[in-house]
C-alpha positions as semicolon CSV with decimal commas, in nm:
position;residue;x (nm);y (nm);z (nm)
1;M;0,000;0,000;0,000
2;S;0,141;0,339;-0,095
3;Q;0,122;0,620;0,159
4;A;0,137;0,887;-0,109
5;T;0,167;0,923;-0,483
6;D;0,395;1,113;-0,714
7;Q;0,101;1,313;-0,844
8;R;-0,055;1,619;-0,685
9;P;-0,367;1,500;-0,502
10;P;-0,705;1,604;-0,640
11;G;-0,864;1,859;-0,411
12;A;-0,533;1,991;-0,277
13;P;-0,489;2,370;-0,271
14;G;-0,390;2,496;-0,611
15;A;-0,534;2,190;-0,783
16;A;-0,863;2,173;-0,968
17;G;-1,148;2,097;-0,732
18;S;-1,013;2,238;-0,406
19;P;-1,243;2,150;-0,116
20;P;-1,534;2,395;-0,084
21;G;-1,482;2,631;0,208
22;A;-1,120;2,521;0,249
23;A;-0,998;2,880;0,272
24;D;-1,205;2,929;0,588
25;R;-1,120;2,592;0,743
26;W;-0,753;2,587;0,653
27;P;-0,623;2,946;0,626
28;G;-0,264;2,846;0,706
29;V;-0,272;2,594;0,425
30;M;-0,459;2,781;0,156
31;N;-0,259;3,104;0,185
32;V;0,094;3,086;0,046
33;P;0,334;3,334;0,217
34;P;0,526;3,579;0,000
35;G;0,876;3,492;-0,120
36;G;1,194;3,663;-0,008
37;P;1,515;3,589;0,181
38;R;1,354;3,326;0,404
39;A;1,241;3,123;0,103
40;T;1,594;3,141;-0,036
41;I;1,737;3,024;0,297
42;A;1,485;2,735;0,303
43;R;1,596;2,627;-0,045
44;L;1,965;2,634;0,050
45;L;1,896;2,458;0,380
46;L;1,705;2,175;0,208
47;R;2,000;2,115;-0,022
48;R;2,234;2,104;0,275
49;I;2,011;1,863;0,467
50;A;1,965;1,638;0,164
51;A;2,343;1,622;0,127
52;R;2,376;1,483;0,481
53;V;2,059;1,279;0,543
54;R;1,962;0,962;0,360
55;F;1,688;1,085;0,125
56;R;1,656;1,246;-0,216
57;V;1,461;1,546;-0,346
58;A;1,296;1,549;-0,688
59;P;1,177;1,905;-0,768
60;A;0,933;1,955;-1,053
61;G;1,124;2,093;-1,353
62;G;1,462;2,050;-1,184
63;R;1,737;1,795;-1,126
64;P;1,705;1,553;-0,832
65;F;1,954;1,599;-0,549
66;G;2,050;1,434;-0,221
67;R;2,279;1,165;-0,089
68;G;2,017;0,890;-0,067
69;G;2,063;0,580;-0,280
70;P;1,804;0,400;-0,497
71;D;1,619;0,266;-0,191
72;A;1,610;0,598;-0,002
73;P;1,287;0,795;0,044
74;V;1,222;1,051;-0,230
75;M;1,061;1,386;-0,152
76;V;0,877;1,492;-0,468
77;L;0,829;1,870;-0,485
78;H;0,524;1,943;-0,699
79;R;0,540;2,319;-0,633
80;P;0,894;2,401;-0,521
81;A;0,838;2,777;-0,495
82;D;0,537;2,737;-0,266
83;F;0,722;2,475;-0,061
84;Y;1,020;2,703;0,003
85;R;0,794;2,997;0,087
86;R;0,599;2,798;0,345
87;V;0,907;2,644;0,505
88;G;1,088;2,977;0,501
89;A;0,797;3,146;0,676
90;G;0,701;2,872;0,918
91;G;0,987;2,627;0,963
92;L;0,859;2,281;1,058
93;I;0,501;2,411;1,076
94;G;0,546;2,529;0,718
95;L;0,680;2,188;0,622
96;G;0,363;2,026;0,757
97;E;0,135;2,282;0,597
98;S;0,309;2,239;0,263
99;Y;0,236;1,866;0,280
100;M;-0,126;1,933;0,369
101;A;-0,142;2,171;0,072
102;G;-0,003;1,909;-0,167
103;D;0,319;2,098;-0,241
104;W;0,513;1,774;-0,190
105;D;0,469;1,402;-0,150
106;C;0,673;1,098;-0,058
107;A;0,586;0,736;-0,127
108;D;0,767;0,641;0,196
109;L;0,655;0,926;0,418
110;T;0,732;0,743;0,743
111;G;1,077;0,653;0,615
112;L;1,154;1,013;0,520
113;L;1,037;1,152;0,854
114;T;1,232;0,882;1,040
115;E;1,553;0,978;0,862
116;L;1,495;1,344;0,950
117;A;1,408;1,263;1,312
118;R;1,729;1,065;1,357
119;Q;1,928;1,373;1,262
120;V;1,702;1,633;1,420
121;D;1,972;1,789;1,637
122;R;2,203;1,834;1,338
123;L;1,970;1,943;1,060
124;V;2,043;2,312;1,108
125;P;2,412;2,410;1,147
126;Q;2,505;2,557;1,481
127;R;2,598;2,889;1,322
128;L;2,244;2,917;1,182
129;Q;2,056;2,823;1,500
130;W;1,973;3,190;1,553
131;L;1,732;3,158;1,258
132;R;1,492;2,971;1,488
133;R;1,399;3,303;1,641
134;A;1,272;3,419;1,302
135;Y;0,994;3,160;1,282
136;V;0,946;2,989;1,619
137;R;0,628;3,099;1,793
138;R;0,485;3,030;2,135
139;P;0,154;2,843;2,167
140;P;-0,143;3,082;2,175
141;P;-0,274;3,168;2,524
142;G;-0,615;3,027;2,428
143;D;-0,462;2,677;2,407
144;D;-0,348;2,681;2,769
145;S;-0,500;2,373;2,935
146;S;-0,681;2,553;3,214
147;V;-1,009;2,420;3,348
148;E;-1,183;2,666;3,117
149;N;-0,987;2,572;2,803
150;A;-0,919;2,202;2,850
151;R;-1,256;2,076;2,726
152;R;-1,222;2,278;2,405
153;N;-0,869;2,147;2,349
154;I;-0,980;1,789;2,398
155;G;-1,285;1,838;2,180
156;R;-1,075;1,963;1,888
157;H;-0,923;1,615;1,863
158;Y;-1,134;1,354;2,036
159;D;-1,474;1,494;1,936
160;L;-1,395;1,494;1,564
161;S;-1,599;1,177;1,509
162;N;-1,614;0,834;1,669
163;D;-1,652;0,694;1,318
164;L;-1,320;0,853;1,218
165;F;-1,136;0,674;1,497
166;A;-1,317;0,350;1,420
167;L;-1,160;0,361;1,071
168;F;-0,817;0,278;1,208
169;L;-0,854;0,154;1,567
170;D;-0,927;-0,210;1,646
171;E;-1,241;-0,352;1,804
172;T;-1,132;-0,237;2,153
173;M;-1,127;0,128;2,034
174;T;-0,805;0,177;2,228
175;Y;-0,606;0,486;2,124
176;S;-0,268;0,431;2,291
177;A;0,039;0,209;2,256
178;A;-0,037;-0,161;2,236
179;L;0,180;-0,424;2,403
180;F;0,258;-0,704;2,160
181;D;0,406;-1,042;2,239
182;E;0,785;-1,050;2,206
183;G;0,821;-1,424;2,189
184;A;0,903;-1,431;2,561
185;S;0,742;-1,330;2,887
186;F;0,714;-0,952;2,906
187;D;0,889;-0,939;3,241
188;E;1,158;-1,204;3,190
189;G;1,481;-1,043;3,077
190;A;1,542;-0,857;2,752
191;A;1,334;-0,996;2,466
192;G;1,322;-0,944;2,091
193;A;1,121;-0,718;1,867
194;P;0,742;-0,702;1,905
195;I;0,548;-0,956;1,700
196;A;0,291;-0,722;1,549
197;S;0,015;-0,741;1,291
198;A;-0,333;-0,599;1,248
199;G;-0,483;-0,931;1,354
200;L;-0,289;-0,920;1,681
201;L;-0,365;-0,558;1,769
202;A;-0,677;-0,611;1,980
203;A;-0,507;-0,878;2,190
204;A;-0,204;-0,652;2,230
205;Q;-0,423;-0,366;2,352
206;R;-0,588;-0,591;2,608
207;R;-0,245;-0,717;2,717
208;K;-0,135;-0,357;2,777
209;I;-0,448;-0,282;2,982
210;D;-0,424;-0,603;3,181
211;R;-0,064;-0,534;3,273
212;L;-0,163;-0,197;3,418
213;L;-0,451;-0,355;3,607
214;D;-0,217;-0,624;3,738
215;L;0,043;-0,366;3,844
216;T;-0,216;-0,174;4,041
217;G;-0,375;-0,483;4,193
218;V;-0,723;-0,434;4,049
219;G;-0,959;-0,712;4,151
220;P;-1,291;-0,781;4,324
221;G;-1,395;-0,487;4,540
222;S;-1,126;-0,248;4,413
223;R;-1,223;0,118;4,391
224;V;-1,079;0,228;4,058
225;L;-1,040;0,575;3,911
226;E;-0,950;0,620;3,546
227;L;-0,838;0,963;3,425
228;G;-0,911;0,974;3,054
229;T;-1,186;0,731;2,955
230;G;-1,103;0,681;2,590
231;W;-1,381;0,464;2,454
232;G;-1,415;0,254;2,768
233;E;-1,204;-0,059;2,722
234;L;-0,998;-0,020;3,039
235;A;-1,307;0,052;3,248
236;I;-1,477;-0,255;3,101
237;R;-1,183;-0,483;3,182
238;A;-1,147;-0,342;3,534
239;A;-1,517;-0,387;3,606
240;A;-1,505;-0,742;3,465
241;R;-1,256;-0,818;3,743
242;G;-1,512;-0,711;4,003
243;A;-1,397;-0,353;4,053
244;T;-1,615;-0,045;4,091
245;V;-1,495;0,214;3,840
246;L;-1,524;0,590;3,806
247;T;-1,384;0,703;3,472
248;V;-1,369;1,069;3,367
249;T;-1,329;1,237;3,030
250;L;-1,371;1,577;2,868
251;S;-1,487;1,432;2,536
252;A;-1,863;1,414;2,489
253;E;-1,821;1,184;2,188
254;Q;-1,603;0,941;2,380
255;R;-1,835;0,943;2,681
256;A;-2,138;0,855;2,470
257;L;-1,973;0,560;2,300
258;A;-1,802;0,441;2,619
259;Q;-2,133;0,435;2,802
260;R;-2,288;0,234;2,521
261;R;-2,004;-0,017;2,514
262;I;-2,011;-0,053;2,893
263;A;-2,388;-0,115;2,888
264;E;-2,350;-0,370;2,607
265;A;-2,093;-0,551;2,822
266;G;-2,349;-0,569;3,106
267;L;-2,135;-0,358;3,338
268;A;-2,334;-0,035;3,364
269;D;-2,392;-0,092;3,737
270;S;-2,017;-0,111;3,801
271;V;-1,891;0,181;3,591
272;T;-1,970;0,552;3,609
273;V;-1,854;0,772;3,320
274;Q;-1,839;1,141;3,409
275;L;-1,780;1,437;3,179
276;T;-1,552;1,630;3,412
277;D;-1,200;1,762;3,460
278;Y;-0,945;1,560;3,659
279;R;-0,908;1,863;3,888
280;R;-1,269;1,827;3,999
281;V;-1,269;1,457;4,092
282;Q;-1,325;1,370;4,456
283;G;-1,298;1,054;4,663
284;Q;-1,042;0,788;4,754
285;Y;-0,939;0,508;4,520
286;D;-0,738;0,190;4,559
287;A;-0,611;0,207;4,203
288;I;-0,576;0,506;3,970
289;L;-0,512;0,450;3,600
290;S;-0,410;0,716;3,351
291;V;-0,316;0,602;3,002
292;E;-0,158;0,863;2,774
293;M;-0,362;1,143;2,924
294;I;-0,079;1,339;3,089
295;E;0,041;1,456;2,745
296;A;-0,270;1,675;2,720
297;V;-0,231;1,827;3,068
298;G;0,032;2,086;2,980
299;E;0,354;2,157;3,172
300;R;0,199;2,440;3,372
301;Y;-0,056;2,198;3,519
302;W;0,163;1,895;3,587
303;P;0,191;1,993;3,957
304;A;-0,190;2,008;3,980
305;Y;-0,220;1,673;3,801
306;F;0,021;1,490;4,031
307;T;-0,119;1,663;4,339
308;A;-0,462;1,538;4,237
309;L;-0,328;1,183;4,204
310;D;-0,172;1,206;4,548
311;G;-0,491;1,331;4,709
312;L;-0,715;1,076;4,539
313;L;-0,503;0,769;4,616
314;A;-0,621;0,571;4,917
315;P;-0,365;0,445;5,171
316;G;-0,184;0,147;5,022
317;G;-0,315;0,227;4,675
318;R;-0,124;0,220;4,348
319;I;-0,116;0,429;4,033
320;G;-0,061;0,293;3,683
321;L;0,054;0,572;3,453
322;Q;0,127;0,522;3,084
323;S;0,291;0,816;2,911
324;I;0,465;0,903;2,589
325;T;0,804;1,049;2,677
326;M;1,087;1,244;2,518
327;P;1,445;1,310;2,634
328;H;1,455;1,580;2,899
329;Q;1,685;1,818;2,710
330;R;1,460;1,809;2,404
331;M;1,154;1,867;2,617
332;M;1,316;2,169;2,779
333;A;1,427;2,308;2,444
334;T;1,083;2,281;2,281
335;R;0,839;2,324;2,570
336;H;0,746;2,683;2,477
337;T;0,736;2,623;2,101
338;L;0,424;2,605;1,887
339;T;0,475;2,294;1,676
340;W;0,277;2,156;1,383
341;I;0,130;1,889;1,611
342;L;0,015;2,148;1,865
343;K;-0,135;2,371;1,596
344;Y;-0,327;2,103;1,407
345;V;-0,361;1,788;1,617
346;F;-0,314;1,820;1,995
347;P;-0,352;2,181;2,117
348;G;-0,240;2,268;2,467
349;G;-0,027;1,967;2,549
350;L;0,335;1,872;2,604
351;I;0,502;1,531;2,607
352;P;0,691;1,496;2,938
353;S;1,030;1,344;3,001
354;V;1,085;1,070;3,258
355;T;1,286;1,327;3,454
356;A;0,994;1,573;3,452
357;I;0,759;1,307;3,585
358;E;0,997;1,210;3,864
359;R;1,072;1,571;3,959
360;N;0,706;1,667;3,973
361;L;0,629;1,369;4,193
362;A;0,914;1,460;4,428
363;A;0,824;1,830;4,442
364;C;0,447;1,808;4,474
365;T;0,354;1,472;4,625
366;T;0,436;1,190;4,865
367;L;0,449;0,954;4,564
368;R;0,742;0,788;4,390
369;V;0,805;0,576;4,081
370;A;0,826;0,217;4,200
371;G;0,872;0,061;3,857
372;R;0,898;0,154;3,492
373;R;0,877;-0,034;3,165
374;D;0,973;0,125;2,831
375;F;0,825;-0,015;2,508
376;G;0,867;0,242;2,234
377;A;0,916;-0,022;1,962
378;H;0,563;-0,142;2,035
379;Y;0,423;0,206;1,972
380;A;0,598;0,223;1,635
381;E;0,422;-0,100;1,534
382;T;0,089;0,019;1,675
383;L;0,113;0,334;1,465
384;R;0,213;0,139;1,155
385;I;-0,104;-0,067;1,184
386;W;-0,317;0,242;1,247
387;R;-0,162;0,412;0,944
388;E;-0,229;0,115;0,717
389;R;-0,586;0,084;0,837
390;F;-0,641;0,458;0,795
391;C;-0,514;0,448;0,436
392;D;-0,731;0,145;0,360
393;G;-1,040;0,325;0,492
394;A;-0,960;0,674;0,361
395;G;-1,226;0,644;0,092
396;Q;-1,488;0,674;0,368
397;L;-1,361;1,013;0,488
398;P;-1,569;1,232;0,252
399;G;-1,884;1,060;0,375
400;L;-1,782;1,149;0,731
401;G;-1,733;1,516;0,637
402;F;-1,353;1,521;0,609
403;D;-1,183;1,671;0,305
404;E;-0,857;1,595;0,126
405;I;-0,659;1,842;0,334
406;F;-0,774;1,664;0,650
407;R;-0,676;1,326;0,503
408;R;-0,326;1,451;0,433
409;M;-0,303;1,612;0,777
410;W;-0,406;1,293;0,954
411;L;-0,173;1,077;0,745
412;L;0,115;1,311;0,821
413;Y;0,027;1,297;1,191
414;L;0,034;0,916;1,196
415;C;0,357;0,896;0,995
416;Y;0,518;1,175;1,200
417;S;0,433;0,993;1,523
418;E;0,552;0,656;1,394
419;A;0,879;0,815;1,285
420;G;0,926;0,960;1,634
421;F;0,923;0,614;1,788
422;R;1,123;0,444;1,512
423;S;1,399;0,704;1,545
424;G;1,404;0,697;1,924
425;Y;1,303;1,064;1,944
426;L;0,996;0,950;2,139
427;G;0,941;0,669;2,387
428;V;0,651;0,531;2,586
429;S;0,657;0,395;2,940
430;Q;0,431;0,233;3,195
431;F;0,502;0,364;3,545
432;L;0,399;0,204;3,871
433;I;0,362;0,485;4,124
434;T;0,310;0,431;4,496
435;R;0,369;0,608;4,826
436;D;0,456;0,295;5,029
437;A;0,833;0,244;4,993
438;G;0,826;-0,070;5,204
439;D;0,601;-0,284;4,987
440;D;0,787;-0,599;4,875
441;H;0,590;-0,633;4,553
442;N;0,681;-0,279;4,450
443;N;1,048;-0,337;4,524
444;N;1,051;-0,656;4,316
445;T;0,884;-0,478;4,026
446;T;1,144;-0,203;4,038
447;T;1,429;-0,452;4,030
448;T;1,282;-0,641;3,735
449;T;1,199;-0,339;3,523
450;D;1,532;-0,171;3,595
451;R;1,713;-0,482;3,472
452;R;1,503;-0,488;3,156
453;D;1,569;-0,119;3,087
454;Q;1,944;-0,161;3,134
455;A;1,946;-0,458;2,898
456;R;1,802;-0,238;2,629
């Protein structure tokens, strides 16, 4: 299956049949910035990058260039002038917008982005780093994840359409890293690469959930709190163990489908789904689960998030936290930067580092990390499967109200994310968090996971 073609997509800006109303929906895409010195710098910089990174560039009406061999990804520039103007004006945001606009394509989009991500710290020469100030912007104040803004931020992504997510998720409707079999027990020494396929995805998602439930000791009579409902699979599996579950979300679309799935599973009496902010939850819980929700919290509110966890955890309770992570130095360097992902996909968030999680726990709570398991390779495979399923079902997007620009945006998002994990720029971890340092089970888990991490 090809991710892209070497032809300008019908309906892309500048092509015949541009989506009706696209200028209003996609102003950053439809409007090409003026040329000038920045466009010239972008053109020279692309040539320099292509001379160092394993890919090639094929500009319309010009000679191909780049150090990549016959098997390297090829960036096909349909409209080179527009491409250079967008990148010159917006940097990496401009690169994303130029793809959305159809200025360029790549048949191996994930491969191209992976090559770039592997060299991300060396793409721009040190002597030209000052150019960042010319195009880097801070996130808009309206995207700050305050109590007032958080529901709008979440809605811009998760309330797009349940049918959209059903196009590429599996039957569990789980939208986070799956945990595939590695050909060996997950907790027995270093194992090989994940054994991943579309047919194994649902089982891998349930394996991921069950591991978190096992880590936090969820069983009959457990009082469970889930921060970030998703579409209800974790709540269903916790309740099936005999737990009483409160799960909270800010997405009206997710809540509606989660409630339906929970009722269909016969567990409506055991699960309550509330449309509320994590900062407004009350009570005491034996187990708290939060799966890839912290990324939407925003750095400013991490202290409030961890303080809430501390206050909600009953004596002797445990927290299972799954989070995407990035190296601490990169997080610090980019934490005040408006990125393409923040502008178009996940407003208001920030991916934390392991260090940031540990420091916030130490500064704001009585909690500590008792165990950690990293499994970034599994997320790369999860995203590959999502991408393939999305491409296979893309013909249904117009019927759901999504235009060609959206299709290209979403494909770029999936490929961009997959590349992050394949390059090692991003990771994902499951954390066991507890306040009882004397618990033997917690100490054993720490020893085991530390050994696994060192082996990798």
